[in-house]
N, C-alpha and C positions, 0 to 999 in steps of 0.2 A: 338619427341616432334610434336604435332599433330599441323598441319597450320594452325589456325582458321581464318575467314576472314570473320569479322574482329574477333578480338579477344574481348569477352565478359561472363567473369568467378568472375563476380563481380555485388553484387546488395546491397542495404539498405534498412532501412524504417529508415523515418524522424521523429527525436527526437520533443518531445515539447515543449523543447528547442532553437532552432533552429526556431522557428518562430519568425516573429516578429511584430510588432503592425499594420499591414495591413492584417495580420492573415495568411500570404504564408512564405514561407521559406524565410528567409531574405538572403539579396546579398554577406553577405562573406560568410555563408555556402553551396553555390554551388561550390565556391573554395573547400573548404574541400570535401565537396561529391566529386567531381571530384582529387581533393588530394588522397585520402584514393581507389576511384577505381583503380589511375592509376599504386598502388605497384605492384597489380597481373602483370599488364601488364608487369613492370618491371621488374618483375622473370622472367614472360615467357620469354623477350627479351633473359635475361640471367644474370640481376644485380642483381642477390638475395644477400641477406645480406652474405652469406658466400664468393661469388665473392668479393664485397666492404671491406670486412674484412680484406680478402688474397690477392687481388691489393692494398689493399689501395687506392683505387678511386671510386668516388662519381658521385653523376649527381647535377645542379643546375639547376634551372629554370633560363632560359635570360627573356621571353617574355610569356606572356600569355593573350588570348584574350575568352570573356564570352560571348557567347548571350542568353538571355533569352527569351526566345520561348512562354512556357507557365506558366502558375502557379504549383506550388507543395505544398502541405499541412500537417500537423501535419499526422502521420502516415502512409502515403504513401508510398510504396513499389517502388522504384526504381532500375533499369538495368542500366547497362555500357556499350557500345560499344566503343572500343579502336581501332584505323589503324595506325597502320606509313604511316607517307607521305615522308621522306625522311633524308637523311641523309648523310654527309661524316665524315671524322675521328676525328673530334673533337665534332661536335653537333648531335643532332638527334631531329627533326618537330615528331610529332603527333597530333593528332586529337580524342576528345570524344564525345558522346552523351548521354545525360542522358534521358530514358523514360523513363515514370510513367506506373507502371503495370499492374496495372488494365483496368483503359481506354486506355491501347497503344496507348500513344502519346508521340511525343517528345517533350521535355521540357525545354534542354538548347542545348546550346553544347561548345566545351573546347577546343581551339587550342594552341600549345606550342611549345616552341622552348626550350632544353635542352640540358647542355654543359657535357661532359664527364671532368670530374674534376682530380689531384689528390691532393689527400688530405694532402700529405706532404709537398707540395707546395702551394698551394689551387689556384692552377692553371690549363688552360684547359690543357688537356694533348692529344697524340693519343690513341683511342682505339684500344686494342689488335686486330690481327683480328682472331681471333676464335668469338669476340663478332662483328665485322664489315660484319663476310660471315653469319653469322645468322641472323643481318640486313638485309643481300643484302638480302635472304633470304624470307624474311616477307614481304620488301618493294616490292618483285616481285609479289609473292601472294595478297598483300593490292592496288595495284597500277589497279586491275583489277577493283575492287569497283570503283560504281559513284565520281564523284569532289564534294562533300559540298557544297553550293553555302555560307556557313561562312568562306571557306581556305582564308585567306589574305582578310576577308573583311574593308572595308576600314568606318572609324564611319565619318557620316556627317549627317547635317541636310537638312529633304525633303524641296524645296520651292514648292508651289504649282503655 
């Protein structure tokens, strides 16, 4: 498999019914878009539908952070970049960026922590070595990328 740094195999066009009363993408649909964009990344990691079926393991989101950086509108084409930040035997941390294609600007970012789950017990479990080996290779490649300011960003009010 090609080592994409970052992974960039997903794009979509904003649907009219995803637009809110302010005339731009509704907050909830940012997460929908990022969730759609993460599936090809998970497949690339090795977490394919077939792997999930045969291993009876999957992933659950544990925590997620969204940063809204610029508006996107109905009909806008978006492209996504995803990178693996870190992992251990039961969890992995990844980061995504959403770009508006026509004007090539960063519209939003998404950071998430996922758990590897045994679906028969619905509890976290250890990932197989084949998966952790692949994650290690990807993390090494992705660690060469600049660290985005959004990683671990704390929400706060600025006082002048």
